[in-house]
N, C-alpha and C positions, 0 to 999 in steps of 0.2 A: 693464591694457592687453593682457597676454598672453592672457587669457581672451577679451577682445573680438576679438583678432586671430584666434583659433581659431574663434570663432563666425562671423566674416565668411567664413572659408575654406569653410564648409559649402555656400554657394551655388555656389562654383566646383567643389567636389567633386561635387555633384549633377549638374552639367552636363558633367562630364568635363574641365573646364578645368585641374584640378590633380590629379596623382597623387602621393600622399605615400609616402615611403620609411621605412625603419626608423629613420633618424636624426632623424625629425621629433619635435618637442615634443608633449606630450599634446594631443589634439584633442577639442573639445566639439561634439557634434552636438545642436543645440537646436531646430532648426526642422523640425517634422514635417509641415509643409505641403508638403514636397517628396516625401512618400510617394506611391507609386502603388498602385492606380489613383486618380487624383484624384477620380473619381466617388464614392469611398467616404468622402470628407471633407466636413464641413459646419461652419459657424460657430456653429450652435446644436444642441441635442440633437435628433436625428432618429433614427427607427427605421432600422436597417440602415446606419447611418453612424457614423463616428468624429467627434467634435467637436474642432475646433481651439481651444485655449484659450491666450490670450496671458497670460504671467506675467512678473513681475519679482521676483527673489529676491536674496539675498546673493551678489554676484559673478557672477550668471548671469541671463539672460533669454532668452525664446524663445517658441515656440508648442508647447504641450503637446498630446499626443494622449490623448483620454479618451472613456469611454463608461460609462453607468450600467449597473446590474446586468442588467436584462432586455433590453437592446438587443443584438441579434445583429448586430454589425458584422462585415463581411468582413475577411479577412486583407489586410494592406497591407505594402508593402516599402519600407524606407528604404535608399537607395543609399549604399554605402560604398566608394568607389574608392580603397582604401588597401592598400598592400602590407606584408607582413611580419607577424610575431607581435606581438600586443598584448594587454594586460589590458583586459577590457571591464567597465566599471562602468555600472550602470543606476540612474537616479534616478526613483523613482515617488512617487506621492502617494495617501494614503488618509485624507482629513480626517475628523475626529471628527464634523463637522457634516453629512457626506454620509449622511443617514439611509437606512435600508434593511436588510433582513435576508435573507441573512446579510451581515455587514459586512466580509467578507474582500475583499481586493484581490488579483486574480490576473492576472499578465501572462504571456502565452504568447509565447516568443521562439524563433526558429529561424534559424540561419545557412545560407547556400547549401550544400547537400550533406548537411545533417543529416537523419537518417531520420524525425524527427518533432519537434514542438515540445517545449521544456522550459519549466518554469514558475518564476516567482518569486511567492511567496505571502507576503502580510502577513495573519496571522490576526487580530490584534487591531486594531481601528480606532484611528486616532490614534497619536501618538508621544509620548514623554515631554515634549518641549518644549511640545506642544500641551495635554497633560493637566495639566502643572504650571502653564503660563501660558495660560489659556484664550483670551487675546487674541492668540495666535500660532499659525500653522499652518506646517508644514514639509514640504519634500521629503525623501525618504530615499534616500541613495546607498548602494548595496551592490555588492560585487564579484560578477559573474556567472560569468565563465570567462575563460580565456586561449586564444587561437586564432590561427592564421595566417589573416589576413583577405584575403590576395591573391585577387582575383577573387570576393569574397563580398559579399553584401548581407544585411541583417537583415530578416526577416519578423516581423510583430507580429500576434498573433492574440487573439481575444476568447473568454473562457470564459463561456458563458451563465450568468446568475444571479449572477455576481461582477463587481463594478465593476473598471475598469482605467484607470489614468492613468500615462503615462510622460512625463517632462519632458525628460530628456536622456540621451545615451549618451556616456560619456567613454572615450576610447581612449588607453591609455598604452603606448608602445613598450617592447619587452622586449629585454634583453641576451641574447647567445648563451647565457650561463650560466643565465639564468632560463628560457629555452626548453628547454634540456637538462634542467633540474630538473622542469619540467612533464611532459615526455615520460616521464621515469623514474618520476615519481609515478603517472602513469596506468597504466603497465605493471605497477606493483607491485600494483595492486588484484586482478589475476588470480591472484596467488600465494597469497592468503589467503581464497579463496572457500569459507568454511565456515559461513556464516550461512544458516540455514533460515528463510524468511519465510512465515508462514501468512496466508491470506485465506479466512476461513470463511463470510463473507457475500457477497451479490451486489454490494453496494457501489455500485450505480448512483445512489444518492442524491446523489453528488458532481456529477452532471450536471444537477441542478436543473431538472426538467421539460423536458429536451432529450434527444435521442437521440444517443449517442456515434457518431462516425464511426470507420472503421477506423484512421485516424491517431490519433484520441483514444485508442483502445485500446492502440495501440503506445506512445503518450505515457504512459499509465498506468504502464507498467513500465520505460520508458526511464530513470527516475530511479535504477534499480539498476545502471546501467552502471559507474559508478565507485564501487563499494561492495564489501563482502565478501560480498554475497548470492550464494550458489552454487546455491540451489534455492528455488523458490516452490512452496508447497503450497496448491492452490486447491480449495475445496469444490465438489463437483458434486451431492452428495446430502445430504439432511437427513431421515434416516429413510426414509419412503416417498414423499417428494416431491423433485423434482430441478430443476435450472436449465438443462436442455437437453432436446430432444425425446427421449423414451424409450418403449420398449415396456413398461416395468415400473413406473417411478415416475410420480407425478402431477406434471405440469409446473406450476411455481409460478404462471404466468400464468393457469392454469385453476382455481386454488384460490379459492373465493368469499371466505373470510375473510382472505385475503392479497391479494385483488385488488379487484374492483369494489365489494364490500360493506364494505370496510374504510376507515377514515379514518387509517390509520397510514402510515408512510413507504413501505411496499410499494406501496400503491395509488396514492400520489402521485407516486412517482418510479421505483421499480424495475420494477413491472409494465409501465407504458407503454413504458419503454425496452427491456425484454426483448421485448415483443410486436413493437415496431417492428423490432428487429434480426432476430427470427425470421421476420418477414414478408419480409425481404430475403434470407432463407436464411443468415443469419450466426449461427453459434454462436461467441460471443466468445472462448471458450477456444482456438479454432484460431488466431486472430490473435495472442493473447497468447503462446501456446506458441511460435509461429513466431518472434516477436520476441525472446523470452527465449533461445531456442536460437541466434539470430544473435549474441547477446552472450556465448555460452558458459555460460548459466545453465540449470539443469535445471528441468523442469516436472513436478510430481507432482499428482495429484488427491487430494482428501480425501473420505473417507466418514465422515459423522457418523451413527453407528449407532443412536442412540436413536429408536425409533418410538413416538410418543406423541401424545396429544391433550389440549388444554385443554378445559374444560367448554363453552366457547362456540364452539369452532372447528368449521368446516364445510370439510373438506378433500376428502372423497370419494375418498380413495386406497385403497391396498391394505389398510390397517388397518381401514377402514370395511367393507371387503368380507369381512374375516376376523376377526370378534370372538372366534372360538373360540381364537385364539392369544394372547389377553391373559394378562398375569400374574394370579396369584391370591393372595389372602391365605391364611393357614393354614386359615381357615374356609370357603374356596372362593369368597368374594366377589371380583369382578373388579377389576382395576386398569387404568386407561385407558392401558396401555402394553404393547407386545408383548414376549414373552419369548423369549430366544435358546435356551431349553431345547427349543423346538419346532424340528425340522429344517426345517420349511417356512419359518420366519422366517429361519434362516441361509441357506437356499437363495435366498430372495428377495434378501437382501443380496448374495450372491455373484453373482446375475444382474445386479445393478446394477454391481458391480465389473467383471465380464466385459464388459458392454456398453460402459461408459465407457472401459475400457482398450483395447478394439478401436476405439472411435470416435475417440479423441483421440490426438495425438502426444505420449505421456507417457513419462516415465522411470521412474515408479513410482506406487504407491498408498499413501496414508497412512490408517490407521484411527484416528480421533480418539476414543479411549476416554474422554477427559476430558469428552466430551459425553454420557456415560451417567450421569445423576444417580440412577438406580436400575436395576440390571441384571436382577434376577429378583425374583419374589415368593417365597412359601414353599409355595404349594399347587397350582401347575400340574402336570398329570399326568405329563408326561415327567420333570420334576424329581423328583417323589415316587418314580416308578418307578426312576430312576437311583440315588437315595439308598438305596432298599430293596435294590437289586441289589448295592450296594457294602457296605452296613453291616447288612443284615438289617432285621427289623422294628424300629420305633422303640421308645421315643422317641430322636430323634437330637440330637446336640449341634449348636450353632451352627457349630463348626469343621468338623464332618462335612458339614453342609449347604453351607458355603462351598467346601469342597474339590470337591464335585461341580459347583457352579455355575462354578467356575473352569475346569473341564474343558470345559464347553460353549463358552466363548470361545476356549480353546486350539484346540478343534476347528474353530471358525470360521476361525482363522488358518491352520491346516493346510490347509484347503480353499482359502482365498484364495491361499496359496502355490502350490498346484497350478494354480489358474486362471491366475495370472500367468505361470507357467512355460509353460502351453499357449499363451497369447496371445503371450508373448514369443518363443516358438519360431517362430510364424508371422511375426512382425515382424522376426526376425533379431537380437534383442537381449534381454538380460536385463532384466526389469522388477523394480524393487526393491519390497520391502514394508517399511513402517515403521509404528510405533505411537506415538501421542501419549498419554502416560499420566501419572498422578500418581505420585509416588514410592511405593515399597513400604515403606520404612523410613528412619529417620534424621531429620536436621533437615529442616524444611520441611513441606509438606502431604502427609503419608503417607496418601493416600486409596485407593490401588490395592487394598489388601486389602479395604477397605470395599465397593468396587465390583466385586470378584471378577476383577480383571484381573491374572493371574499372568504378567506379561511376562518374569519371570526364566526360567520354564519355556519360554516362547516363544523366548527367546534360546538356551537350552540345546539346544532341538530345531533350532536354526539356521533358524528361520522368518523372522527379522527381519534386514534389512540395516542398520537403524538404529532406535534407540529415542530418543524425545525426552521428557525428564523435564520436566513442566510445573510452573512456579513452584517449582523446587527452590532450597534455600538454599545448595547447594554440591554438589560431587561426592560420590556415595555410593561408597565404596571397593569394597564387595561387588558392586554393580551394574556398575561399570566393569570389574572383573575378569571377571565372567561375560560381559559383552559382548565384550571383546577375546579371550577364550578361544574364542569361537564366531563370530568374523568379523563382529561387529555393531558399528556405530559408536554411540558414546554421546554424545548431544547434550543440552545443558542450556538451558532457558528460565528464566533466573534470576528469582527473586522479589525484584527490586531495580530501582532506577532510577539513572540518571546515574553518578556516580563509583563507587557501591557495585556497580553492575552490572559495571563494568570490573574492579574488584578481584576479584569472585567468579570472573569468567571467566579472568582472568590466573592466579589460583590453580588453577583447574580445568585449564587447559592444561598447567600444570606437573605435574599429576597424570595427564595422559594424555587429557584431554577432547578429543573429535574435532570438536566444533563447538558453535555457539550457535544459539538460535532466538529469534524474536520473534513475538508474536501480533498478528494484524491489521496487517500491515505496509503495508496500503493506506491507513492513516491519512493524511489530506491533508497533515499536517505533514511526512511523509516526502518532501519535495521539496527541491531545492537551487537556490540557497542560501536557506534560511530562517533560518539562524543560531539554530536551535532547540537548546537544550542537549541534550535527549535524543537528537536525531537524530545528533549527533556520535559518541555512544557506540554507538548501534545500527548506524550505517553501518560502523563499524570492528570490530564485536564478533566477527567471524569470524577475526581476526588478532591474536594477542597483541602482536606488535611495534607494530602501529598503535594498539592500546589503550594500551600504555605511552607512546606518543608523545602521545596525547590527554591522559592523566593528567598528563604532565609539562608540558603547555601551560597557559597561563592559562585560567581558565574563560571560556567564551564569554559575552559580554554585549553590552549596547548599544553598547559602544565600537567594535564591528565595523561599526556603521552610522554614516554621517555625516549629520547633520541640517543642512539649509539652509533658513533662514527665508524664507518668501514674504512679499513686501510688497504686491504688486498682482496681481489676477486680472482680466483683461479691462479693465484700466485703473482698477479700483475697489480702494480700499485694504482690505487684510485685516490690518492691523496694529493691535494694541492694542484700544482701545475700538471702533474701526470694525468689527472682526470680532466682538467680543463683542456689540455691540448688534445687528448684523445676523443673527447665527446663534445666539446663546445666550440673549439677553435678549428676543428678538422685536422689537427696535427697528428 
């Protein structure tokens, strides 16, 4: 009876007849036919419309709001004339029998005053009740957020390419103690912002054949607001091609084998989206940097230094124009990759760094040496000349060759530091320089000596503001001592997942670790709340206190979701054999 009473209240709320206060019992908003504009609603699937779907489920019934994947439905608003702080629960639906690829369900939600939409994502189609009992389909109720709803309405948006079904909104009044706890918890996130998140791809595939708006781009990084993310490192160059208009690099939208002539994800999603944004004069890094800065999060750009070609690639960039700078085997035969032994190659990369640092509102530059799968050959002339000058006529040992190769990359970073000092002086701030590297020694993947990246010398020369150890098994005592002796922050991207990640980082913080890192943090699972196990550790990994709290908490599981069995959809039974015969057995 109480649930029925709350449902009846919705019509009065929508017309302004009742204003609820903080003393009110939980309220269920189940009738989305009151959303505005009404012109965006339909009773059947229609392009550019939301469909109203009547349902009856355990203890609740109403009119659901839904749309299939490729329908571009406009934003609609659900009125909520309710006062005070409430916990907001959302019930969505992502049935197993709703065929289509991808099978993700994405809801975009925004309260009045929010800077952009937030998302609720269901990655896997169906729910345990549906998969265990094929004759049953369920709504999924999850906690979204707590907020003061005074004077606020709820906007609902559609993410093109992903289905969306929302069945009800449950509002639970909060006590003063609960409100104080939420405010304290949100403020606490700014205290532990030591997580560095990398995004080294363009990642527009998430927009699924559509062009992101400026609000979409802000939404992309809004998810980091209540997390320990303190810096996002976003790639702008990949050798000699770039993802912004450049005087030096080849724009990815102009690369034949990454664009029109390709059948991969670049031609299908990334290239069209980039072209459309550039046609509007939008470099998406500008919008993302601005929104990150508004949240107190730094924005660095990443340089991926490897300049190479696959045998079937047609890029037409700087490498194609300068084959004379290729690596060479000892016998002089060429390798389809440019060598940093040539000053011209280093200067080309420095030109990209200077241009991007001047162009974008950045806090620093990261050189991702982990993207160098081979650094030098053995026969390019500048390398041979440098080894001879240092060690005399050969034969030379491998260690002697490597020592000289290391010096070329150290020189690259010396010059990069000078470039950033010059650009920073014009901008009136210091621009940081960081390196993403494999470990030099110790447990984990000690690949830096193999790839000639002597980041220890770079730290000793005070070239680096921070060093990020990629896939380390733990803190290297010698590395961290060198870093701290030379004003360099030591950051670890652990080679671990879930609880092991937390334990490695907590141990590292006790030894003086300055921060954590995570690769490709633009993963669509990094949205809240998705109750993804890994997300809970990643989100907290910049703060040892929060990690300890996560470890002490019960492991996240399906218990955090409430399943509500549906019995009828548009008056038709979806229980037991009725659903099985109609949807699974073809009956």
